[in-house]
N, C-alpha and C positions, 0 to 999 in steps of 0.2 A: 291213593286216597281218588275216587272217581270225582270227575270231572262234573258238571253239569253243562250238558248240548241244548243247548235253543231249535227247538224243535223246527224242521223245514220244511214253511207251506210258498209256494209259485201263487205270487200275485195275476202270473193269467191263467185261471182254469183249463185252459186249452194244452200247456207247457206242464212236463214229465219229468223230474228231476231223475238222472240216470248215475251221476256222479257230481259228489262236490270239488276232489282234487286227486287227480291220478296221483295216483299210487305209485306211478313208474318212473324212475327215472330216466326215461329213455324221448318221456313222453314233455317233462318238462324242460327237457335241454332243448327243446321245437325240431329235432330233426333223430331219425332211427341211426343210429349206429348196428342196428339189428342185420346180419346178413349179410351185408353188405351191401343195404341201399341205402342212396342217395339222397331218396325224395323225400322233402321233410316233413312233417305229421300237418293240417291247418290244423289239428287241435289248441283250443285257447282254452281251457278248461274253464268253458261257462258250457255245462253241459243238459242243456234240456230239449225233450224232444216236440216238434210242437205235431198235435192226434193230426191234426187237416194233413199235414201234407207231411207225416214221420223223418223231416227235417232237422236234425239239430238246429236251435235258432242259434248257438255257438258259435260251429264253423259249418254250418249247412248238410252237412252228410248224414245218408240214413244211416240207421243202425246195422244194416246187413253189412253197411261202409264201412261202417268204427270198427265192429267187429271183427273184420275180417283185413284193415290194412296191415296185419303184422303177418301178414303171409300173400299177399299181395307182390303180384313181380313190378321192379319203377314202371314200366308202360303201365300200366291195369292201374297205379296211382298215379300217372299224372293224367291221366282224363281223366278222374277222379277230381281230383285240383284244376284243370281247366272248366268241367262245368259247374265248382263252386262258384263263381263270382253270380250266373247266371240266377240257381236261386237262391244265394242268397239278397240278391235284390229282388226275388219274386216274394219272401222271405219279408222283405223290409214294405214293400208294395199292400200286403196283403193286414201288414200293421194299422193301414192305414195314414 
């Protein structure tokens, strides 16, 4: 039997949904055990891209960073992680 699902419509017209929930278990666990990587993912399963900045409102990464996360080296991931607090602060300030 097919369940009825409510339509998803973001309240913020600037945001675009790219995923509702991850179906990849290693993202839900909070870290990547893939290929020996030790750097955790910043994903919080709130995947909305801000159209003005191109950053995810949940984790602060760009779509390119999200897409390439699994293939990044630990050093590349650390560099992205280091940039995220400032990005998230800018996103919060832009909200008003």
